[in-house]
SEPALUM-777009 format. One line per 2 residues: number of its first residue (from 1); their letters; for each residue x, y, z of N, C-alpha, C. Coordinates in nm, 2 decimals. Layout:
BEGIN
NUM	a	X,Y,Z,X,Y,Z,X,Y,Z  ...
//
This chain:
BEGIN
1	ms	0.07,-0.12,0.00,-0.01,0.03,0.00,0.12,0.16,-0.01  0.07,0.17,-0.12,0.20,0.35,-0.12,0.10,0.42,-0.10
3	gq	0.19,0.52,-0.01,0.09,0.65,-0.06,0.03,0.70,-0.11  0.13,0.68,-0.28,0.04,0.70,-0.37,-0.11,0.70,-0.41
5	qa	-0.12,0.54,-0.38,-0.17,0.45,-0.36,-0.32,0.51,-0.31  -0.26,0.53,-0.17,-0.40,0.61,-0.06,-0.45,0.77,-0.11
7	rl	-0.37,0.80,-0.18,-0.35,0.95,-0.23,-0.49,0.96,-0.31  -0.47,0.89,-0.42,-0.56,0.85,-0.56,-0.71,0.84,-0.45
9	yh	-0.67,0.72,-0.40,-0.84,0.65,-0.37,-0.92,0.78,-0.28  -0.82,0.84,-0.21,-0.88,0.95,-0.10,-0.93,1.06,-0.20
11	qa	-0.88,1.14,-0.32,-0.91,1.19,-0.43,-1.05,1.14,-0.51  -1.06,1.02,-0.57,-1.10,0.99,-0.59,-1.26,0.95,-0.56
13	ge	-1.27,0.89,-0.41,-1.37,0.91,-0.32,-1.48,1.05,-0.29  -1.32,1.13,-0.28,-1.40,1.34,-0.31,-1.49,1.31,-0.42
15	qf	-1.43,1.33,-0.51,-1.49,1.36,-0.66,-1.60,1.28,-0.73  -1.58,1.16,-0.67,-1.68,1.08,-0.76,-1.79,0.94,-0.64
17	ap	-1.75,0.96,-0.55,-1.81,0.90,-0.45,-1.97,0.91,-0.48  -2.03,1.00,-0.48,-2.17,1.01,-0.52,-2.19,0.95,-0.62
19	ai	-2.15,0.98,-0.76,-2.15,0.93,-0.86,-2.19,0.75,-0.88  -2.06,0.67,-0.77,-2.03,0.55,-0.78,-2.18,0.49,-0.67
21	ar	-2.20,0.61,-0.61,-2.33,0.54,-0.53,-2.45,0.53,-0.62  -2.47,0.62,-0.71,-2.58,0.65,-0.80,-2.54,0.53,-0.90
23	la	-2.45,0.46,-0.93,-2.45,0.39,-1.04,-2.47,0.27,-0.95  -2.45,0.20,-0.88,-2.45,0.13,-0.77,-2.66,0.11,-0.78
25	ra	-2.68,0.22,-0.72,-2.85,0.22,-0.73,-2.91,0.18,-0.85  -2.87,0.22,-0.91,-2.93,0.21,-1.09,-2.88,0.08,-1.17
27	me	-2.79,0.05,-1.11,-2.73,-0.09,-1.11,-2.80,-0.25,-1.06  -2.87,-0.19,-0.95,-2.93,-0.30,-0.83,-3.03,-0.25,-0.78
29	rd	-3.15,-0.29,-0.79,-3.27,-0.24,-0.72,-3.26,-0.28,-0.60  -3.21,-0.42,-0.57,-3.22,-0.42,-0.38,-3.11,-0.33,-0.36
31	ad	-3.15,-0.30,-0.22,-3.11,-0.19,-0.16,-2.95,-0.22,-0.09  -2.99,-0.34,-0.05,-2.84,-0.43,0.00,-2.74,-0.44,-0.09
33	ka	-2.83,-0.51,-0.18,-2.70,-0.53,-0.30,-2.65,-0.43,-0.37  -2.73,-0.31,-0.39,-2.65,-0.23,-0.42,-2.55,-0.14,-0.30
35	rd	-2.55,-0.16,-0.22,-2.46,-0.12,-0.07,-2.33,-0.25,-0.12  -2.34,-0.35,-0.16,-2.29,-0.44,-0.17,-2.20,-0.41,-0.30
37	le	-2.26,-0.35,-0.35,-2.21,-0.32,-0.55,-2.10,-0.23,-0.52  -2.12,-0.09,-0.43,-2.07,-0.01,-0.42,-2.02,-0.01,-0.31
39	qd	-2.00,-0.13,-0.22,-1.86,-0.17,-0.18,-1.75,-0.19,-0.23  -1.80,-0.29,-0.34,-1.71,-0.37,-0.42,-1.62,-0.30,-0.57
41	ih	-1.70,-0.16,-0.59,-1.71,-0.07,-0.67,-1.51,0.01,-0.60  -1.55,0.02,-0.41,-1.48,0.10,-0.39,-1.34,0.03,-0.34
43	le	-1.37,-0.11,-0.30,-1.26,-0.21,-0.30,-1.17,-0.21,-0.43  -1.25,-0.25,-0.52,-1.16,-0.25,-0.65,-1.11,-0.13,-0.69
45	lw	-1.15,-0.02,-0.69,-1.08,0.11,-0.70,-0.95,0.12,-0.62  -0.94,0.08,-0.47,-0.84,0.10,-0.43,-0.72,0.00,-0.44
47	rs	-0.78,-0.11,-0.50,-0.67,-0.18,-0.58,-0.63,-0.15,-0.68  -0.72,-0.13,-0.75,-0.66,-0.05,-0.89,-0.57,0.03,-0.92
49	fa	-0.59,0.16,-0.81,-0.44,0.20,-0.76,-0.32,0.21,-0.77  -0.31,0.10,-0.76,-0.17,0.02,-0.71,-0.11,0.03,-0.88
51	rf	-0.23,0.01,-0.97,-0.14,-0.02,-1.13,-0.15,0.10,-1.21  -0.21,0.22,-1.15,-0.30,0.31,-1.20,-0.12,0.39,-1.29
53	dg	-0.11,0.44,-1.38,0.01,0.51,-1.44,-0.04,0.61,-1.50  -0.13,0.71,-1.46,-0.16,0.77,-1.52,-0.17,0.81,-1.69
55	nc	-0.21,0.75,-1.77,-0.17,0.72,-1.88,-0.34,0.80,-1.95  -0.44,0.79,-1.79,-0.56,0.82,-1.81,-0.59,0.96,-1.73
57	al	-0.71,1.02,-1.74,-0.71,1.05,-1.65,-0.80,1.04,-1.55  -0.80,1.03,-1.41,-0.84,0.97,-1.29,-0.99,0.96,-1.32
59	kt	-1.05,1.06,-1.34,-1.21,1.06,-1.42,-1.21,0.89,-1.48  -1.15,0.88,-1.57,-1.17,0.80,-1.70,-1.17,0.65,-1.61
61	wv	-1.06,0.67,-1.53,-0.98,0.56,-1.45,-1.11,0.51,-1.38  -1.14,0.58,-1.31,-1.25,0.57,-1.19,-1.39,0.50,-1.26
63	fr	-1.43,0.54,-1.39,-1.55,0.52,-1.41,-1.52,0.37,-1.49  -1.39,0.34,-1.51,-1.39,0.28,-1.60,-1.35,0.12,-1.52
65	va	-1.31,0.14,-1.38,-1.36,0.10,-1.31,-1.44,0.04,-1.25  -1.52,0.12,-1.20,-1.71,0.14,-1.17,-1.71,0.07,-1.27
67	hn	-1.79,0.07,-1.39,-1.85,0.02,-1.47,-1.81,-0.11,-1.50  -1.69,-0.18,-1.48,-1.64,-0.33,-1.52,-1.69,-0.39,-1.40
69	va	-1.67,-0.34,-1.25,-1.75,-0.40,-1.15,-1.85,-0.39,-1.15  -1.92,-0.30,-1.18,-2.07,-0.34,-1.19,-2.15,-0.42,-1.33
71	ad	-2.05,-0.45,-1.44,-2.10,-0.51,-1.53,-2.07,-0.69,-1.51  -1.97,-0.69,-1.41,-1.91,-0.80,-1.34,-2.02,-0.88,-1.24
73	hv	-2.11,-0.77,-1.16,-2.18,-0.77,-1.07,-2.33,-0.83,-1.15  -2.35,-0.75,-1.25,-2.52,-0.78,-1.32,-2.46,-0.92,-1.38
75	gr	-2.35,-0.97,-1.40,-2.32,-1.08,-1.50,-2.36,-1.18,-1.40  -2.27,-1.18,-1.32,-2.27,-1.30,-1.20,-2.47,-1.28,-1.15
77	ns	-2.54,-1.19,-1.12,-2.67,-1.18,-1.09,-2.74,-1.24,-1.15  -2.82,-1.32,-1.11,-2.90,-1.40,-1.18,-3.03,-1.37,-1.12
79	rk	-3.08,-1.29,-1.08,-3.23,-1.24,-1.04,-3.20,-1.10,-1.08  -3.15,-1.06,-1.21,-3.13,-0.92,-1.31,-3.23,-0.98,-1.40
81	pa	-3.35,-0.88,-1.40,-3.50,-0.94,-1.52,-3.41,-0.92,-1.62  -3.49,-1.00,-1.73,-3.43,-1.05,-1.85,-3.39,-0.89,-1.97
83	ti	-3.31,-0.89,-1.98,-3.32,-0.71,-2.12,-3.42,-0.73,-2.21  -3.49,-0.66,-2.23,-3.54,-0.60,-2.37,-3.47,-0.52,-2.44
85	di	-3.53,-0.54,-2.60,-3.46,-0.41,-2.70,-3.52,-0.28,-2.66  -3.44,-0.20,-2.71,-3.51,-0.11,-2.65,-3.60,-0.03,-2.75
87	de	-3.61,-0.11,-2.85,-3.73,-0.06,-2.90,-3.89,-0.13,-2.84  -3.86,-0.22,-2.76,-3.97,-0.24,-2.66,-4.00,-0.23,-2.53
89	ie	-3.91,-0.11,-2.48,-3.94,0.00,-2.37,-4.07,0.08,-2.37  -4.16,0.09,-2.47,-4.28,0.15,-2.42,-4.38,-0.01,-2.37
91	tl	-4.32,-0.10,-2.36,-4.43,-0.13,-2.32,-4.42,-0.19,-2.17  -4.32,-0.11,-2.08,-4.30,-0.12,-1.94,-4.41,-0.02,-1.90
93	pv	-4.48,-0.04,-1.78,-4.61,0.01,-1.68,-4.55,0.15,-1.70  -4.63,0.23,-1.72,-4.66,0.38,-1.70,-4.74,0.41,-1.56
95	sn	-4.63,0.53,-1.48,-4.75,0.56,-1.33,-4.82,0.65,-1.37  -4.94,0.70,-1.29,-5.04,0.81,-1.30,-5.02,0.86,-1.17
97	sg	-4.93,0.88,-1.10,-4.87,0.96,-1.03,-4.96,1.09,-1.01  -5.05,1.12,-0.94,-5.07,1.28,-0.90,-4.96,1.43,-0.83
99	ek	-4.91,1.37,-0.75,-4.84,1.42,-0.66,-4.67,1.47,-0.72  -4.61,1.58,-0.75,-4.46,1.60,-0.81,-4.38,1.51,-0.72
101	aa	-4.40,1.49,-0.64,-4.27,1.43,-0.56,-4.28,1.33,-0.54  -4.41,1.27,-0.54,-4.41,1.11,-0.55,-4.41,1.07,-0.73
103	ad	-4.43,1.17,-0.79,-4.40,1.14,-0.96,-4.23,1.21,-0.99  -4.19,1.23,-0.93,-4.04,1.27,-0.94,-3.96,1.11,-0.93
105	ah	-4.02,1.12,-0.79,-3.98,0.96,-0.71,-4.00,0.80,-0.78  -4.11,0.83,-0.83,-4.13,0.70,-0.94,-4.06,0.73,-1.06
107	al	-4.07,0.87,-1.15,-4.00,0.82,-1.23,-3.85,0.83,-1.24  -3.79,0.84,-1.14,-3.66,0.78,-1.11,-3.65,0.66,-1.10
109	tr	-3.73,0.60,-1.02,-3.74,0.47,-1.02,-3.79,0.35,-1.10  -3.82,0.43,-1.23,-3.90,0.36,-1.35,-3.78,0.40,-1.46
111	lh	-3.72,0.53,-1.41,-3.62,0.50,-1.48,-3.50,0.38,-1.50  -3.45,0.40,-1.30,-3.37,0.32,-1.31,-3.39,0.17,-1.34
113	ai	-3.54,0.12,-1.36,-3.61,-0.02,-1.39,-3.58,-0.02,-1.55  -3.63,0.06,-1.59,-3.60,0.08,-1.68,-3.43,0.04,-1.78
115	ir	-3.30,0.11,-1.73,-3.18,0.09,-1.76,-3.16,-0.05,-1.72  -3.21,-0.10,-1.58,-3.15,-0.26,-1.56,-3.24,-0.36,-1.66
117	tl	-3.33,-0.33,-1.77,-3.37,-0.41,-1.85,-3.29,-0.36,-1.94  -3.17,-0.27,-2.00,-3.13,-0.26,-2.12,-3.00,-0.33,-2.11
119	pl	-2.96,-0.39,-2.28,-2.81,-0.48,-2.21,-2.75,-0.39,-2.16  -2.64,-0.48,-2.11,-2.59,-0.33,-2.03,-2.44,-0.27,-2.07
121	ld	-2.45,-0.28,-2.22,-2.33,-0.19,-2.29,-2.44,-0.07,-2.29  -2.57,-0.04,-2.35,-2.66,0.05,-2.31,-2.69,0.12,-2.16
123	aq	-2.70,0.02,-2.10,-2.69,0.09,-1.99,-2.59,0.15,-1.91  -2.43,0.14,-1.97,-2.36,0.20,-1.88,-2.32,0.29,-2.01
125	vi	-2.34,0.31,-2.07,-2.33,0.45,-2.21,-2.45,0.57,-2.13  -2.60,0.49,-2.13,-2.73,0.65,-2.06,-2.66,0.63,-1.90
127	ll	-2.58,0.59,-1.85,-2.59,0.62,-1.69,-2.46,0.73,-1.72  -2.33,0.69,-1.76,-2.25,0.76,-1.77,-2.33,0.96,-1.87
129	wl	-2.37,0.91,-1.94,-2.42,1.03,-2.02,-2.51,1.09,-1.92  -2.59,0.97,-1.81,-2.69,1.13,-1.70,-2.57,1.20,-1.57
131	eg	-2.48,1.11,-1.62,-2.39,1.19,-1.52,-2.30,1.30,-1.52  -2.35,1.31,-1.70,-2.27,1.42,-1.70,-2.12,1.43,-1.79
133	hs	-2.08,1.28,-1.86,-1.99,1.26,-1.92,-2.00,1.27,-2.03  -1.92,1.34,-2.11,-1.92,1.41,-2.30,-1.90,1.27,-2.37
135	ga	-1.96,1.28,-2.49,-1.90,1.16,-2.54,-1.76,1.09,-2.55  -1.68,1.17,-2.58,-1.52,1.12,-2.55,-1.56,1.09,-2.47
137	ei	-1.56,1.09,-2.35,-1.55,1.04,-2.19,-1.63,0.88,-2.20  -1.76,0.88,-2.25,-1.80,0.78,-2.28,-1.73,0.64,-2.36
139	ae	-1.69,0.73,-2.45,-1.63,0.62,-2.55,-1.48,0.54,-2.52  -1.41,0.64,-2.40,-1.31,0.60,-2.35,-1.33,0.49,-2.21
141	vt	-1.46,0.53,-2.17,-1.47,0.41,-2.08,-1.47,0.30,-2.12  -1.58,0.33,-2.24,-1.68,0.18,-2.27,-1.61,0.11,-2.34
143	gl	-1.45,0.15,-2.45,-1.43,0.13,-2.57,-1.53,0.13,-2.65  -1.62,0.18,-2.66,-1.68,0.23,-2.81,-1.62,0.33,-2.92
145	ss	-1.65,0.39,-3.04,-1.58,0.45,-3.09,-1.68,0.59,-3.06  -1.64,0.68,-3.08,-1.70,0.82,-3.06,-1.85,0.84,-3.12
147	ga	-1.79,0.78,-3.28,-1.93,0.75,-3.34,-2.04,0.66,-3.27  -1.98,0.56,-3.25,-2.09,0.47,-3.18,-2.17,0.52,-3.04
149	va	-2.09,0.58,-2.97,-2.16,0.62,-2.83,-2.23,0.76,-2.93  -2.21,0.86,-2.98,-2.35,0.93,-3.04,-2.44,0.87,-3.08
151	tr	-2.42,0.74,-3.20,-2.56,0.66,-3.21,-2.64,0.59,-3.11  -2.58,0.56,-3.01,-2.64,0.49,-2.95,-2.74,0.60,-2.84
153	ls	-2.62,0.69,-2.74,-2.75,0.80,-2.72,-2.83,0.89,-2.74  -2.82,0.87,-2.90,-2.90,0.96,-2.98,-3.08,0.84,-2.99
155	rl	-3.00,0.72,-3.00,-3.10,0.63,-3.00,-3.19,0.61,-2.85  -3.09,0.61,-2.75,-3.13,0.55,-2.62,-3.22,0.69,-2.53
157	rd	-3.17,0.82,-2.59,-3.25,0.92,-2.52,-3.39,0.95,-2.63  -3.38,0.93,-2.71,-3.51,0.89,-2.80,-3.60,0.81,-2.74
159	kl	-3.57,0.70,-2.68,-3.66,0.56,-2.68,-3.71,0.57,-2.51  -3.58,0.65,-2.44,-3.64,0.71,-2.25,-3.74,0.82,-2.29
161	ta	-3.69,0.93,-2.37,-3.79,1.05,-2.38,-3.95,1.00,-2.39  -3.94,0.92,-2.48,-4.07,0.89,-2.56,-4.16,0.80,-2.45
163	qf	-4.09,0.73,-2.32,-4.15,0.65,-2.22,-4.21,0.78,-2.11  -4.14,0.88,-2.11,-4.18,0.96,-1.99,-4.27,1.10,-2.08
165	el	-4.30,1.12,-2.20,-4.41,1.19,-2.27,-4.49,1.20,-2.20  -4.61,1.28,-2.21,-4.76,1.25,-2.13,-4.83,1.21,-2.30
167	pe	-4.94,1.12,-2.33,-4.97,1.10,-2.46,-5.05,1.21,-2.46  -5.08,1.21,-2.60,-5.11,1.34,-2.65,-5.29,1.33,-2.66
169	nd	-5.31,1.47,-2.59,-5.51,1.43,-2.55,-5.57,1.43,-2.70  -5.64,1.31,-2.71,-5.70,1.28,-2.82,-5.89,1.31,-2.84
171	hg	-5.92,1.45,-2.87,-6.01,1.51,-2.86,-6.15,1.46,-2.96  -6.12,1.31,-3.00,-6.26,1.27,-3.08,-6.25,1.32,-3.20
173	e	-6.16,1.38,-3.25,-6.21,1.42,-3.43,-6.22,1.31,-3.50
//
């Protein structure tokens, strides 16, 4: 355990712990399992800083490690719902909650549920985008080309947006 490893881990924790927690909650619906995933990510980050050589940004390293751990977790998790094609998202249930706070909470829960049904790479791309990462950063973390990221993001945003639009009012014309 080097001082450099401890310094990098501390810096990563200060900057990215909330994003890591959000990633864990988005990838795992069970709160206890989400906390376990978050701890697994932190453990692997600690270990990984022993081999961090600075050839990429700290942010890129942290999210690459976090998403790899999450991918392994999802792959091992036999209780994960079957994935559906992005074109079938509209078949998922829609809420009609009236209060804004309840609606917002439900929308976030629903978004996480939708993301958990996506193929892993699509889920990683949309989660990184929701965290505010640029297309180039997403490409670096996922290994996709920038063009592939742009195409996936466009398709995913369109499909997700359609899930949260209010139905048009039909006036019986």
